[in-house]
N, C-alpha and C positions, 0 to 999 in steps of 0.2 A: 456817666449816668445811664442806668438801664431803663429801657422802655417799660412802662407799667402795663401789666396785663389786665384786661377786663376781668372782673370777678365772675365766677361761675354762679349763675342763679339757678337754684334747684327747680326742677319741674314740679308743678302742682298736678293733682289728679285731674283738675279741669283742663289744664293745658294738654295733658296726655290724651284725654278724651277727644279734645279738638284736633290734636295731631292725627289721631286714628281716623276721625271722621273726614278730615280734609284729605288724608292719604287715600282713603277708600273712595273719595269723591274725585280722584284723579288730579288733584292739585300738585304742582311742582314744588320742590323744596324752596325756591325763592318766593313763591306765592304764599306758602305756609309760613315762612319766616316773617313776611310782612304782616300777615294776619295775627301771628303770635308775638310780634315785636321781638324777634330773635334773629340771629344770623343764620344764613343758609347752612353754615358749617355745624351749628348747634342742632339743626334739624337732622342733618345726615348722621351726626353722632348719636342722637337719641334714637333714631330709627334703627341704627346698628345695634345699640344696646337692647332695644326691645326685641329685635329679631333673635338675638342670642338667648334672651330669657325665654322666648316662646319655644325655641328649639330645645332648650334644656327641659322645659315643662313637658313638651311632647315626648321626649325621650323617657322621662320619668313615668309618664302614663303608659308607654309601651312596656317598660320594665315591670310595672305593677300588674299590667294585664298578663304578661308572661308568667309572673309568679303565681297569679291566681289560677292560671291554667295548669300549673305544676310543671312548667318547662324550665 
């Protein structure tokens, strides 16, 4: 018999806003996990996903800026 895996619960916009606010407030992953009723690992994973998205968005803005300047 295989162990059942907990189902992945999608992040809501409200949870993402709270995650951002708590992170900016200096809370740790375990503290945020308790506040959002998630696991610390899910907090780390979501922060990593958001960081990757932010870096891609920033890179696109730089590329658009360079194209606008004709470089």
